[in-house]
Residue, then its C-alpha position, 0 to 999 in steps of 0.5 A: m575278434t574271430e576265432a581264427k585271429r585269436k588262434k593266430l595270436v595265441y600261437l604267436a605268443l607261444v612262439a615268442a615265449i619259446i624264443y625268449g626262453a631259449v635266449n635268456f635261460w639257455p646255459s652259458k659256457k661261462s658258468v664255471p671259471p677257468e681256474y676251476k676247470t679240472i679233471a676232478p669234479l668240483t667239491a661242494q666247498q669250492v662251489a660254495l666259495h665260488k658263489a660267495r665270491q661272486k656275491n661278495a659286495a661287502g669286502i669280506d676276506f674269504a682267504k681267512y675262512d678258507t682254512l676253517q673246518w666246514g660243517t661246524d656251527p658258527f653260533r655255538a661257543a667253542r668249549t675251551n675245557k673238555g667235560t661238563p661245565k662247572k655249576h656255581p652253587t646258588r646263594s639266593y634264598d627264597l623264604s616262602g613262609i614261616i610257621y611260628s610257634p614259640a616252642y618249635p618255629l619252622a620256615v620254608i626256604n627254597r621249598k624245604t622246611v627247616g627249623v632252628g639249627d638246620k642247614i640249607d645250602n651251606a647256611r645255618v638257620k640261626k633264628i626264626e621270628k614271626t616275620k623274619v628268618i636269620l641265617d648264618n652263612n660262614g659268619t655272614e648274617l642274612t635276614l630273610t623276610v616274607n613278602r606279602g603276595 
């Protein structure tokens, strides 16, 4: 192929690309529906609603969503009461270890060192033995054992 034929082929491809772009990508006058042609410009909400309705293939009822406030996070649960949420006290007790001596035994519960008669999270230490600790939680006896680990 000679250089002259190659130049003609490139120019022909360029002209074809320009014609194709003008036909397929020129903005059409039907882009805005007649019900949205007003004196005031369209709001972002109207444009988004129009685009969503054009893509609505799932049968979603958009009239229900027209009254919702825009800009809120739909994935965050709404708080019913104002203020900080209530924290429930933890009732779990983690016995990490026992330091046993017959005179003064100690236990490590929830990372705190306690002896017989001490309170930890509304429970009183009733008895400390070599392998277990007995707690009195409002009349209920709880037995904690050390797990081997």
